[in-house]
C-alpha positions in Angstrom: -63.7 50.9 -52.6 -61.6 52.5 -49.8 -63.1 52.8 -46.3 -63.2 56.4 -45.2 -62.9 57.7 -41.6 -66.1 58.7 -39.8 -66.9 62.4 -39.9 -67.7 62.2 -36.2 -64.1 61.1 -35.6 -62.4 64.1 -37.2 -61.7 65.9 -33.8 -60.2 62.6 -32.4 -58.2 62.1 -35.6 -56.7 65.6 -35.3 -55.7 64.9 -31.7 -54.3 61.5 -32.7 -52.3 63.1 -35.5 -50.7 65.7 -33.2 -49.7 63.0 -30.7 -48.4 60.8 -33.6 -46.3 63.7 -34.9 -44.8 64.4 -31.4 -44.1 60.7 -30.8 -42.4 60.4 -34.3 -40.0 63.2 -33.6 -39.1 62.0 -30.1 -38.7 58.4 -31.3 -36.6 59.5 -34.3 -34.3 61.7 -32.1 -33.8 58.9 -29.5 -33.1 56.4 -32.3 -30.4 58.8 -33.7 -28.9 59.0 -30.1 -29.1 55.3 -29.9 -27.1 54.9 -33.1 -24.5 57.3 -31.8 -24.3 55.3 -28.6 -23.9 52.1 -30.4 -21.1 53.5 -32.6 -19.3 54.8 -29.5 -19.7 51.5 -27.7 -19.2 48.8 -30.3 -16.7 50.2 -32.7 -13.0 50.7 -31.9 -13.9 53.6 -29.6 -15.3 51.4 -26.8 -16.9 54.2 -24.8 -20.1 54.8 -22.9 -21.7 58.1 -22.1 -21.9 59.0 -18.4 -23.4 61.9 -16.6 -21.8 63.0 -13.4 -18.9 60.6 -13.4 -15.5 61.1 -11.8 -14.2 61.9 -15.3 -16.5 64.9 -15.7 -20.1 66.2 -15.8 -20.6 64.6 -19.2 -17.9 62.0 -20.1 -17.1 59.2 -22.5 -16.0 56.5 -20.1 -14.1 53.4 -21.3 -16.2 50.3 -21.8 -14.8 46.8 -21.6 -17.3 44.0 -22.2 -14.8 41.4 -20.8 -14.6 43.2 -17.4 -17.8 44.9 -16.4 -16.5 45.5 -12.9 -14.8 48.6 -14.3 -18.2 50.4 -14.1 -17.8 54.0 -13.0 -20.1 56.0 -10.7 -22.6 58.4 -12.3 -25.6 58.0 -14.5 -25.0 55.7 -17.5 -26.7 57.7 -20.3 -26.0 55.0 -22.8 -28.3 52.6 -21.0 -30.8 55.4 -20.4 -31.0 56.2 -24.1 -31.5 52.5 -24.9 -34.3 52.2 -22.3 -36.0 55.5 -23.2 -36.0 54.7 -26.9 -37.5 51.2 -26.2 -40.4 52.6 -24.1 -41.0 55.6 -26.3 -41.1 53.4 -29.4 -43.9 51.5 -27.7 -45.7 54.8 -27.2 -45.0 55.6 -30.9 -46.7 52.3 -31.8 -49.7 53.2 -29.7 -50.0 56.5 -31.5 -49.5 54.7 -34.9 -52.3 52.3 -34.0 -54.6 55.0 -32.9 -54.1 57.2 -36.0 -54.2 54.1 -38.3 -57.5 52.8 -36.8 -59.3 56.2 -36.8 -58.2 56.8 -40.4 -59.3 53.3 -41.4 -56.2 52.7 -43.4 -55.1 49.3 -44.7 -52.9 47.2 -42.4 -49.9 47.8 -44.7 -49.9 51.4 -43.8 -49.7 50.5 -40.0 -46.6 48.5 -40.8 -45.0 51.3 -42.8 -45.5 53.7 -40.0 -44.2 51.2 -37.4 -41.0 50.8 -39.4 -40.4 54.5 -39.1 -39.3 54.1 -35.5 -36.7 51.4 -36.2 -34.8 52.8 -39.2 -32.7 55.9 -38.5 -34.1 59.1 -40.0 -37.1 57.3 -41.4 -39.5 58.4 -38.7 -39.0 62.1 -39.8 -39.7 61.1 -43.4 -42.7 58.8 -42.7 -44.2 61.4 -40.3 -44.1 64.1 -43.1 -45.9 61.9 -45.6 -48.3 60.3 -43.2 -49.3 63.7 -41.7 -49.8 65.1 -45.2 -51.9 62.2 -46.3 -54.0 62.4 -43.1 -54.6 66.1 -43.5 -55.5 65.6 -47.2 -58.0 62.9 -46.4 -59.5 64.9 -43.6 -59.9 67.9 -46.0 -61.6 65.7 -48.6 -63.9 64.2 -46.0 -64.9 67.6 -44.7 -65.5 68.8 -48.3 -68.1 66.1 -48.9 -70.3 67.3 -46.1 -73.0 69.7 -47.3 -72.8 73.3 -46.0 -76.2 73.1 -44.3 -75.0 70.0 -42.3 -71.8 71.9 -41.3 -73.8 74.8 -40.1 -76.2 72.6 -38.2 -73.3 70.7 -36.5 -71.6 74.0 -35.6 -74.7 75.3 -33.8 -75.2 72.2 -31.7 
């Protein structure tokens, strides 16, 4: 028998679902930027993305791992993307945990959602199916409540 979420948690679940969806899109976008940055840096291109460097407002600056003294002035967006994705993935995990715990899903689902933030494009796909599942389960939960109870709760 599956454990259902508490009816009293429905408003908190709706809020958690919204924050989860936002965090999934942000994490997914930053992961795609991180993949682009890694391609630019570690393939034969050997470039980093800089903002406000002597080469231009937004420039691909040569990167040489053997001689890091060649750093240019400006803001290294490559490092910024890496750091931002890392911290926002932690936020994504918090939102995953919050939604998972309120929905009372099995632990396997928590892991599935967590993997969405580490595989490119997967966060967008996982978000779609998880949000759909959560909305469906919430609708089913609300449908089980007698109409008289709903009216009594609405007047309080």
